[in-house]
N, CA, C and O of each residue as an XYZ file, in Angstrom:
244
protein
N     -65.565     18.455     14.760
C     -65.157     19.125     15.996
C     -64.117     20.349     15.781
O     -63.351     20.205     14.828
N     -64.013     21.343     16.421
C     -62.833     22.316     16.263
C     -62.452     22.661     17.864
O     -63.260     22.977     18.737
N     -60.825     22.497     18.024
C     -60.270     22.992     18.927
C     -60.581     24.659     19.446
O     -60.809     25.567     18.647
N     -60.544     24.797     20.652
C     -61.132     26.269     20.965
C     -60.475     25.962     22.184
O     -60.119     24.906     22.707
N     -60.354     28.059     22.740
C     -59.886     27.869     23.646
C     -60.738     29.044     24.673
O     -60.979     30.136     24.159
N     -61.219     28.770     26.247
C     -62.378     29.539     26.844
C     -61.748     29.778     27.547
O     -61.060     29.024     28.234
N     -61.846     31.372     27.565
C     -61.039     31.964     28.662
C     -62.526     33.105     29.275
O     -63.210     33.886     28.614
N     -62.597     32.728     30.892
C     -63.956     32.978     31.535
C     -63.323     33.861     32.498
O     -62.163     33.611     32.825
N     -64.060     35.084     33.108
C     -63.745     34.762     34.760
C     -65.121     34.766     35.414
O     -65.374     35.324     36.482
N     -65.746     34.270     34.867
C     -67.071     33.403     35.699
C     -68.285     34.353     34.994
O     -69.464     34.148     35.283
N     -68.007     35.085     34.335
C     -69.374     36.081     34.238
C     -69.983     35.693     32.580
O     -69.075     35.288     31.854
N     -70.991     35.744     32.087
C     -71.143     36.107     30.475
C     -70.316     37.497     29.746
O     -69.896     37.472     28.589
N     -70.207     38.467     30.503
C     -69.383     39.341     29.617
C     -67.606     39.138     30.024
O     -66.638     39.681     29.493
N     -67.649     38.310     30.974
C     -66.336     38.513     30.525
C     -65.440     37.078     30.530
O     -64.408     36.699     31.083
N     -66.760     36.308     29.282
C     -66.066     35.667     28.930
C     -65.901     35.492     27.260
O     -66.715     35.853     26.410
N     -64.228     34.638     26.985
C     -64.456     34.818     25.427
C     -63.924     33.314     24.833
O     -63.496     32.422     25.566
N     -64.017     33.236     23.636
C     -63.817     31.984     22.864
C     -62.767     32.619     21.442
O     -63.014     33.504     20.623
N     -61.311     31.552     21.643
C     -60.914     31.710     20.741
C     -60.671     30.462     19.921
O     -60.966     29.409     20.487
N     -60.091     30.366     18.448
C     -60.242     29.819     17.781
C     -58.724     29.010     18.120
O     -58.235     29.318     19.207
N     -58.005     28.087     17.349
C     -56.925     26.776     17.735
C     -55.706     27.757     17.220
O     -54.574     27.618     17.682
N     -56.001     28.723     16.268
C     -54.732     30.123     16.296
C     -54.824     31.217     17.041
O     -53.993     32.080     16.760
N     -55.403     31.409     17.712
C     -55.619     32.296     19.176
C     -56.512     33.572     18.576
O     -56.465     34.733     18.983
N     -56.999     33.258     17.939
C     -57.866     34.412     17.035
C     -59.559     35.029     17.673
O     -60.305     34.206     17.142
N     -60.056     35.551     18.113
C     -60.968     35.740     19.202
C     -61.966     35.649     18.499
O     -62.221     36.578     17.732
N     -62.913     34.371     18.569
C     -64.411     34.727     18.333
C     -65.319     35.735     17.950
O     -65.754     36.195     19.006
N     -65.797     36.279     17.065
C     -66.699     37.367     17.880
C     -68.104     37.075     17.200
O     -68.890     38.014     17.085
N     -68.394     36.015     16.818
C     -69.575     35.605     16.240
C     -70.554     35.013     17.768
O     -70.029     34.169     18.494
N     -72.110     35.621     18.134
C     -72.288     35.944     19.349
C     -72.974     34.565     19.653
O     -73.968     34.093     19.102
N     -72.042     33.910     20.884
C     -72.595     33.210     21.294
C     -73.664     32.712     22.418
O     -73.570     32.897     23.632
N     -74.510     32.163     21.849
C     -75.851     31.472     22.652
C     -75.670     30.734     24.025
O     -76.448     31.132     24.891
N     -74.648     29.562     24.469
C     -74.461     29.289     25.039
C     -73.448     28.121     25.187
O     -73.421     27.132     24.454
N     -72.431     28.421     26.467
C     -71.726     27.402     26.163
C     -72.013     26.282     27.601
O     -72.441     26.600     28.710
N     -71.616     24.951     27.115
C     -72.681     24.017     28.237
C     -70.768     23.122     28.470
O     -69.918     22.803     27.638
N     -70.818     23.011     30.060
C     -69.707     22.276     30.371
C     -70.020     20.917     31.261
O     -70.805     21.002     32.205
N     -69.270     19.435     30.872
C     -69.851     18.292     31.603
C     -68.051     17.910     31.934
O     -67.158     17.760     31.100
N     -67.990     17.854     33.020
C     -66.696     17.238     33.262
C     -67.006     15.819     34.424
O     -67.403     15.709     35.584
N     -66.538     14.840     33.262
C     -66.625     13.265     33.995
C     -65.237     12.860     34.224
O     -64.474     13.302     33.365
N     -64.562     11.981     35.347
C     -62.990     11.900     35.763
C     -63.899     10.284     35.275
O     -65.104     10.034     35.258
N     -62.668      9.412     34.918
C     -61.238     10.178     34.519
C     -61.073     10.342     32.852
O     -60.021     10.129     32.248
N     -62.322     10.760     32.251
C     -62.354     10.886     30.573
C     -62.109     12.438     30.509
O     -62.227     13.010     29.425
N     -61.800     13.073     31.549
C     -61.779     14.356     31.184
C     -63.255     15.617     31.099
O     -64.282     15.310     31.705
N     -63.208     16.719     30.460
C     -64.134     17.602     30.156
C     -64.407     17.981     28.320
O     -63.644     18.330     27.420
N     -65.945     17.685     28.394
C     -66.198     18.190     27.228
C     -67.094     19.247     27.432
O     -67.998     19.248     28.268
N     -66.730     20.450     26.386
C     -67.777     21.808     26.244
C     -68.011     21.962     25.257
O     -67.117     21.960     24.410
N     -69.535     22.196     24.878
C     -70.531     22.146     23.944
C     -70.826     24.122     23.991
O     -71.484     24.805     24.776
N     -69.937     24.526     22.687
C     -70.176     25.773     22.269
C     -71.528     26.253     21.195
O     -71.609     25.735     20.081
N     -72.629     27.363     21.700
C     -73.677     27.270     20.879
C     -72.953     28.149     19.787
O     -71.733     28.314     19.821
N     -73.703     28.666     18.886
C     -73.371     30.129     18.587
C     -74.570     30.869     17.533
O     -75.478     30.124     17.162
N     -74.578     31.778     17.231
C     -76.244     32.523     17.186
C     -75.491     32.661     15.506
O     -74.383     33.155     15.302
N     -76.081     32.295     14.819
C     -75.769     32.011     12.879
C     -76.790     32.915     12.314
O     -77.779     32.734     13.024
N     -77.043     33.696     11.510
C     -77.530     33.790     10.249
C     -77.706     33.054      9.228
O     -76.632     32.530      8.931
N     -78.650     32.710      8.442
C     -78.298     31.849      7.326
C     -79.638     32.459      6.356
O     -80.567     33.155      6.767
N     -79.362     31.853      4.652
C     -80.505     31.673      3.767
C     -80.984     30.624      3.146
O     -80.407     30.075      2.207
N     -82.130     30.250      3.651
C     -82.229     28.881      2.671
C     -83.465     29.479      1.398
O     -84.519     30.116      1.406
N     -82.354     28.665      0.151
C     -83.442     28.508     -0.885
C     -83.917     27.433     -1.235
O     -83.023     26.695     -1.647
N     -85.021     26.927     -1.276
C     -85.852     26.064     -1.471
C     -87.176     25.630     -2.817
O     -87.565     26.404     -3.692
N     -87.597     24.319     -2.621
C     -88.435     24.457     -3.728
C     -89.764     23.628     -2.977
O     -89.483     22.654     -2.277
N     -90.713     23.893     -3.082
C     -92.401     23.729     -2.461
C     -92.888     22.296     -3.636
O     -92.846     22.454     -4.856
N     -93.195     21.357     -3.176
C     -93.847     20.658     -3.906
C     -95.255     20.380     -3.407
O     -95.446     20.008     -2.249
N     -96.358     20.581     -4.383
C     -97.809     20.572     -3.748
C     -97.889     19.051     -4.100
O     -97.398     18.499     -5.084
N     -98.587     18.513     -3.120
C     -99.010     16.969     -2.987
C     -99.282     16.759     -1.789
O     -99.638     15.639     -1.424
């Protein structure tokens, strides 16, 4: 789990996500989900679009 700061004007284009050091995260964000449950506070899930490369082995059988 990472500490993030989210600043938004209520629109997708006006939403910015920063890391704990205040650096803007520029990776494409595909979704931000909020859940606020009293008295426990808020939980936020941020999904990033990431490029990956996978190398594997194929077994016959």
